[in-house]
N, C-alpha and C positions, 0 to 999 in steps of 0.2 A: 462278208460270207459268212454262211450258215456253218460254224464247225461242226457241232453237233450232228446236224442231218448226214453230213459226211465220215465223220468218225463212225455210226452204225456201220455205214458201207463197207467201211475199208477194215472194222474189224472183223465184219462175218466175209468180208473174202481170205483174210486173214485165216480164220477158222475154217474155211472150206479147202484152202491148202494148208494145212496147218504143218506137215510134215516138209515140205518145201518154201524153197524164198520165191517172193513174187517181187519182179521189179518195180519201180517207182512210175517207170514209162507205162507196165501194162494199167496200174492201177489208174494212174492217171488217163488214160485212154476209156477204160471201163467208165469212169463218170464223167469223162469230158472236163476235166479241170486242170490245171497245171501242176507240172512236177513238184514247184514249191509248194504250192496248196499241200499235195498228198505232204511233203517232209513236215508241215504243219501240223496236219492231221494224225503223223505218227507220234511226232511231240509229244503231243495233246496224249496221245493215249497212254505212251508211256508215263508220264506225269502224275496219270490217272492210275499208274500201277500195273498195267499191261507188262508182260516179262515178250520184250519183242526182240530179235535181234537184227542188229542192218549191218550190213557188209556194204562197203561200195563197189559196183558194177555186178553185185551178185542179188540185191533187194533187200527185204525184210521177209522175216520169219515168227511166226506164235509158236514161243518155246513151252508154252504151259497153258492150260486152259484159265480165263481169268476169274479169280474170285469173286466177283462182282457181277452182277448182272448187265450184258448189252442186249439192248431192245434187239440189234440186227442180228444175233446169233440166236437169240430166241427162237425168231420169226422162223428162222433157218431149221433148226433141230426140230419145230413142232409144224413145221407145214404140211403134213399130212395128218396132224390130229384132228380130228372131226369134234372135238369136246366143248372146244369152245371158240367165237367167231371173232372174237375181241380180245387184245393184250395190252395190260398197260405194266409199264415197268418205274421205279420212282427209286431212287437213293435212301429216302427216309421218312415213315409216315408213322403217325402214332400206333394205327391199327388198320391191316388190308381189310378187316372183317369192317369196317368205319367207311371206308373208300367205294368197297364193294356196294354196301349199302347205298350211300349215296349216288353213286353210279347205275344204278339198274332201275333210275325210275325214269317214266315215260319213254318207254322203251323196251326191245324183247330182246336184247343179246344177251347171248352166253359171255361170261367174262372169263378171263384168269388176270387178277393183282397181285403180282409180284413184289417185292422190297428186300433192298441190303439190309435195312433194319429196321426194326419195329420199336417205339419207344415207349408205347403203351400195350404191350401182349398182351390180350387179355384170355384167359382159359376159361373153362364152364368155372362157374361159381367166381368167375372175376379173381382168381388169382393171377399172378404178373408171371408171364415167361420171359427171362431175361433172353434179350435175341442181340445176340453180340456178331456184329460186323462180319461181313466175310466168312461166318463158319456156320451160318445156319440158313434155312431155307422156310421163309415166311410168306404164306400167299396164302390166297380167298378164290376160290373156285365159285361162280354164278351160274345154276343150270335152273332151266326151266321145264322141270316136267309137269306132264297134266295129268297130275295126282292127286289126291284128298289129304289131308290133312293126319289122317292116321297111321300115312304111310310113311313119316318122318323117321321115324325112332329105327323102321328097315330099311331107312337109304343109310341112315349110320353105320348099321350092321354090313351091308356091301361095299361101300366105302371104305371099312374098316382093314377087310380084306385086300382089298387094292392096294392100300397103301403099306400094310405088312408085305405082302407082295415083294411089290418095288422094295423096300427097305433090305428083303432078305435076298433079291438078288446081290447086293452089296457087301452083305455080313455072311461071315464064315460060322458067325455061331447063331443059334436058332432066336427066328425073332417072335415074339408074342403078342397076343392083343390083349391089354388088359380091358374088360369089358366097363363101359361101354366105349370109351375115350380114349384111351391112349394106347401106345404099342410098345412093348420092354423089348429089352434083351438083356439076357442073364440078373433078371428082378430090376434093372435101372429103366428108368423112361429115357427113351428116343426120342419119343414123338407124341403131342397133345393135339387133337382135334375138335372141332366143335359146328354142329351144325344147327344154322337158324334157319328161321323160313319167313317171307314178308307173303301174307294171306290177306284176301280180303274177304267178301261174305260169303262167297263161294266156294273159291279154291286158290289154294299154293301161286302164288305168282313169280314166286323164287326160292330157290334152294340155295344157300347159301354158309358155302364150308371153308372154314378158316382152319390152316393147316401150318403147323411149327415143328421142326424136325430139326434135329442137332445134327450139322452135316460132318463137318472137320474138327470139332470141339478138341483140345488135348484136354489131359485132366487139369492141368493145371489153368482152363479157362472157366470152368466151374466154380463158383463160391466155394468157402468149406461148410455152406450151412446144405447146400446140395449135393458135393459128391458122390457121396456114398450112396445117392439115388439117383444120379442122372449120368448119362452114358450119348456117346455120339456114335455115327455108323463110324468113322473115321478108326476108333478106337477098336472095332472090330474087322477091320478091313487091313490090307499091306499095306496100302500105300494112301496118296490125299483122295478124297472122291470128287469126280468131276462131277461138277455142281448142273453141267448143261445134259452132260451125259443120266444123271440121276435123273434130272425136268424131266424130261424124255420119257421117260421109263414109268416112271411116276403118271404123267399123265395118259400113256397107253393103258395101265393097269386100271384108274380110276375108268378110262373112259370103258375098257371092258366090263367090270362091275357096275356100272350105270347104265349099261345097255344089260345085262343080268338085273337087274333091280326092277327095271321097266318091265320086263319082261318073263321074269318069276318070279316064285315066291323064295321065302325065306326056306321053306323048307329044302331047297334043290342044294343051299349052301350050309345049313346046318350042320353038318357032320365036319363038315371042311373048319367051319369055326369053330365048334367045339376043341377040335383038334389042335387048334393053333392058339386056344388062348390058356392064359396062367395063372386060372384063379382058382383051379380042382385040387380038392385034398389040402385043403389049408383053413384054417383061421382066419376069417376078415370080418374088419369092421367096417358094416356100412353106416353110411349117412344120407338118410332120405327126407326133405322134406325137413331138414333139421333136428329131427330125429336120430338119436344114433344106436346102434346093436350091432350085437357081435353075432356070428353065425357062419355056415360052409354055405358054397354054392353047388348044387345039385344039380342043375340043369337048365337049359333054354331050352324052352317050349316051340314049338312052330311057328307061333306070333311073333317072337323073338323077345319075349319076356325073359327075365333071370329068375330061375326057384328056388328060393332062397331057405335054409332051416334055420332058426334063430334058436337060444339057448335055453329057449323053453320048448322047445321040438316045434314051436310052430311053424307052417310054410307058408311063407310070403311070396306074391308074384312082384318083380320091380321092373320098371319099365325103364327106368334112370335110376341113379346112385351113385353116391360118391365111395368107393372101396379104397382101404388103406390095406397093402397090403404087407 
């Protein structure tokens, strides 16, 4: 008997009936398996870390949302999404970006790759993301827009707003964008994302957006080295974040911004982007193509370039750079 096949179905049923008990007989009837088989699956889910309450003659109830990914539940919460057609879930991968790149060859699928753990998370400029199991969200989205290369930086700006909005829905403090690739709460980083593309001579074949979000980290989950500049959504929310509700909201917000990106100019979101950015009125250190300089961000123009005034009062236009605040 294939355990894993049934465990996805059972955990999905428990999630759908989260506030009530469902009997072994009910589950057995739905799946056309024996009650003994149901007991095995429930025991396996409990061993897996699922918080399930079982009472004789009453049945089984999921006490809390699992803090790991189950495909069964993901399929349920994302059933009405139009962003991706294929979803893959892993326990542990080196990097969801790598899996996404391997998976997009020889097909036209849009995809979501999720993993409970990332052992070699790469940020921009190849920095490591510390991906602690069960606490964070690590994913890559593969999209297939019919656009030119020049549109990629613009995509990044739209997606930043989508990620920001999703996090804001769960945070009591203001969530801000640090141009071009980070999301911050109170000057601490809560999320980093990375947009890459696969292209041939004529056009973009795929955009791959890798996203790492600190969901449920407590202070002590961060190393001493990064504690003063890292935060999680949990630290700005009254209780633990339900990762499935968060994922649902995140995909909805990205989908909304993706449609905007395809159908309108950056100009339409420029004010919103400026309003939610944290880089204004402060001295910043910029690194662009290995060159470091100090300056102040003045504006973002209609094409999405950051306009910066450096210490020599020279104006520079940046399409991408690393900023230290």
